[in-house]
N, C-alpha and C positions, 0 to 999 in steps of 0.2 A: 568036109562039112566045116564051116567057118562060123561060130557063134561070137558074135562082136559084143564088147563091153557096151553098156548103157551109159548115156553121157547124163549126168545129173544135173537138176535144178541150179542154175548160177551160171552156167555156161553160155555164152553169146549164141551160140549156134541154135539154141532152143527157142530164142526169140526173134531171130532173124528170119524173115519171109524166104522161102526157097527159090531156087532158080529151077525153071523147066527143065526137063530132060530133051535135050535138041540131038544128041548123037546115040544112036543104038548099035553099040558095038560090045566088044568083049569087057569094057570097063563097065558098062551098064549091066551086063549080064551077070558080072561079078558081085555088082551092088545088088541086085535081085537076089541072087543066091544067099548073098550074106543076110538080107532082111529075112528071107524065107528060113534060114537056118535059125537065126536069133528068135524069131517069132513061134519056131515049133519047140517051145519049152512051156512046161506046166505053168499056168497063170498069166501067160503072154496073149492077149487078145489081139494086139496089133503093136507094130513098131514101125516108126516113121524114120527116114533117112536121117533127120537131125539127130534122132535119138542115138544113132551110131556115129555121129559126127560129120554126117555128110549133108551139104545144104543143096541137095537136089529134091526135087517135086516127086518123091516115091514113097510109099509104104507097102508092108504087107499085114496080113490079118489071120487069125487063127480064131473061130469062131464057131463052136458048137460043131467042131470036126472040119469045119470047111477052112482050107489054108489056100492063100493065095496072095496076088500082090497087084497094084496098079501104079502106073506112071502116069504122071501129069494129072492128077484127080482134082475135080472142081465138083462140089456140091451142086447138083442139078435141080433137086427138089426136097423139100422138107414138108412133113405134114404139119397141119396148124395144131393138132393133137399133141400134147406134150407127156413125156414120160418123166416121172421122178426117180431117182435111184443114187445109190452111193457110186461115186467115181473115183477111181485112182489113176495113177500113172507109173511106169516104170523109172521115169526120169525124177519122180518124187516119191521115193520109197516109204511104204508104211501110213500113208496117209490116205484117207477114204472120206469124201465128202458129199453131201447131197447136191446134185448137178442136174438140172433140168436140160433136157435135150428133145428133140422132134422124136416122135414115137417112129416114125417111119421116115428114110431117107434114101436119095439116089445119088450115085456118086458116078460122074463119066469120065475116062481117061482112056489111056492107050496101053498094049503090052509091048514086049519086047521087039515085035515086028512093025511097030508102031500102028497096029490095028486097033479099032475102036475097042473099048470094054465099058460095060454099064454093070454096076454092082448095085443093089438095093436090099433092104431089109428093114425089119421092124425089131424093136426090142433091143436086144444086146448088139445085134450087127448094125442097127441104125446108130446106136451110141458109139460103137468103133469108128464107123465110117465117119461121123462127125468129129470125133475125138483126134483122130488121126489126121484128118483134113487140117483141122486147127493147128497141127503141129507145123504143117507145112505152110501156114500162114503165120507162124511165128508166135502162136496163141497157146497157152498151157491151159488146163481146166481150171486152174486155181484163178484165171482171170475171169472165168464165168460165174464163180461163186458170189453170193450175196455178201453185202459188206462185212457183217459180222462173221460169217465163216472163213472169209478170206482173211480178216485179221487174224482168227484163231489159227489158221493154216500155216500163215506167215510166221507166227510165233513158234509154231510146232517145227516147221522147217528150221529155222534158227537154233533150236534146241536139240535138233537130230545129229546123232553121232555121224551120219554121212555127210552133213552140210559143215564143213570146216572152211569158212573163208580164209584165205591166204593172210596171215598176219605179217606186216612188214616187219623187217629185222629192225632190231633197235639201232639207232643211228650211233655211229662210232664218235668218239672224240676225234676231231681232225687237228694234227699239229701242224701250224703253219711255221715254215721257215722264218729263220731269225730277221730276214729282210722285212718282213711284217711286224716288226716290233717284238718279237718272240711271245706273241699272244698265242695261246693254244685253245 
């Protein structure tokens, strides 16, 4: 069992569109196993490969007791009916904001044998399918918020204990050799 660490907001892999899976080998099996092990935790509805630092088009889901995965998913259908609800993300811990999503969604992709897979659902499953596919396109749910909520969310991110941007070291005084006039 390999539960992988979740990559947090600010890492480039989260905003970079993923590469399709083209090789169905032991490495891909390991990725799928890691995604399934990582999503099999309380509070985890879905985990996309970029969230564990991998730039491949794959995600796992854990919705209402149904656990699985899909490789190379694409949204094939969305209902016009919209659901409103609070949405969060493992890569943006402790932030929940109202996010509009289609009430019903269909995703088409493949499994580890490169056989077609179709996932569909409404409510939470539809939200999960759309959220995880967004990750694979380099889109975070924060990008889908209205202007005011996005501004508020970004303020919260900057204040969060988990978001500590690297502070560059203080520049040191450079002593130049005497050939440069002894300036330092």
